[in-house]
C-alpha positions, 0 to 999 in steps of 0.5 A: 655268041661265040669269041676266040680265046685270049689267054693271058699271062699277066694279071690286071690290077683293079682291086676292092675290099670285103670284111667278114664279122661273122662266120662259122665253119663245119668241115665234111667228109665226103665218103658218103652221099651230100644229101646225108650230110648233115682295066676290066670292070664292068660300069660302075653303074651297075650294081649287085643283085640281091638273090635272097630268098625268104622261105629258105628257113636258114638264119643268118649265123653271128656266132663262133666259128665251130670245129671242123669235119672234113665231107668228101664227095666221090660222086656221071657224064657232062660237056665233060669226057670223063668215067667218074668224079674224083673224091673232093673234100668240101667244108660247110660254111653255115648262114653268116651276117658279114661286114664288106668293105674297108675294115680295119684288119684289111692292108691299105691299097689306097682304094677306099670301097666302105662299108656295108652288111650282107647276109647269107641265109644259106649254109654252103659247102666248099671246097677245101682247096682249089680244084687239082689238075688231076681232078680236072682231067678226071671229069674233063678228059684234059688238062690245061694247066701249064704247070704239071709239075709243080713243086716235083711232084707231077700234076695230081696234087698242083691246081689246076689253071689256065682255066677260064670262066667257061671251063670252070662252069662245065667242071661243075656240070660235070662234077653234078651228073656224076653225083645225079644232081641238077646242072647249074649251067647251060653250056654249048660245045666241049672241052676248051671250047665249051661256052657256059651260062648260069641256068639256075640261080645259086640258091635254086640249083642242087649241083655243083657251082662256082661260090658267089662273090659274097660266099667266097669272102665269107670263107675266106674270113671265117669270122675273122678280119684278118688280112690274110685267108688264116693269118695276118702274116701271108707266109703262113698261108699265101705263096705270093712273089713275096714268099715265091722263089720257083715263078710257079704255082704250089701244090695244094694244101702246103701251107696253114688253112684257115679257121674253116679249114680251107687252104689257098684262098690267099695266093696261089692262084686267083679263084673264079666267082660266080658273079658277073663283075661289078661295083659293091653296092650302096647299102646292105644286101642279103643273098647278093648274087650279082648282076644279071649280065656283064662283060667280066666274071669276078676273081679273088685271092690273088696269086703266086705272081702278085704282091702279098696285098694283092693276096689279101681277102679284100682285093677283087679282080675280073676277067672275061669270062672266056680269058684264061692265065696261068694264075687262074684256078678255081674252086667248088661250091654247093648250097647245103642240101 
């Protein structure tokens, strides 16, 4: 059922924690087709479902993080209004096993969530940066963002923001159509009135999608227990209220990347994830995809208007899927073909 949109200018303060013990990342370059690359919470009784697939042939990898090389995909029409999708670089994150919870390297936010083990049996591609305004407009035909001249650069390299979960899903479908891949979401309507839901699970769909919360965390940690995505010092990798003077987003990839080659996973803007928001499961899980229903979708990473602790790799947040804010963006993922 369609719901009226409520654009947000603030941010909630619900937090929880995750931590990674082992993952390796390979960065890939996308001029070649991907196939050639080789209070806002749900009820606390609702926990993550496992989307485990035993026939994938992938095994958890707890080895060292390898060197990265970048893959760029330029892969056309959707609930979108574009002619051709833009180039978009991705890194490959391999299968892994990692701990989620209050691991020793995480800042103390006053909340205890325990520690449990997650196994991801699938390698996946993840955007090197948050989707930019130029990339979003090329596919969707409009730019919803407030900060269209961040750092005086114009909109091209600013992260798209004021985008809700539905629009992020529609953008992913548009990229899939441009690339000749199946769509991961069922969408109705268009533009900023689109509504979407997951139509294929993340490990069954060959197209572009949002990362699961576990995938997001795995890539942000990239085999470390650093407090932030790539450093224990937030000033190295994260735009937050503690080092941001203009109360604005910043161009993507201005600060240092993490070990997997992704930028701005801490700070700059919150990022949508695929999952409905829920408490973490009490025990371990394989390929968790979140609950099957809910009222709020997950957000990760903190933002320029939050303090540094909120931008560490463990805190969680959620909005309803029709809510957007100038502190909210996203990046794409895709299960490795």
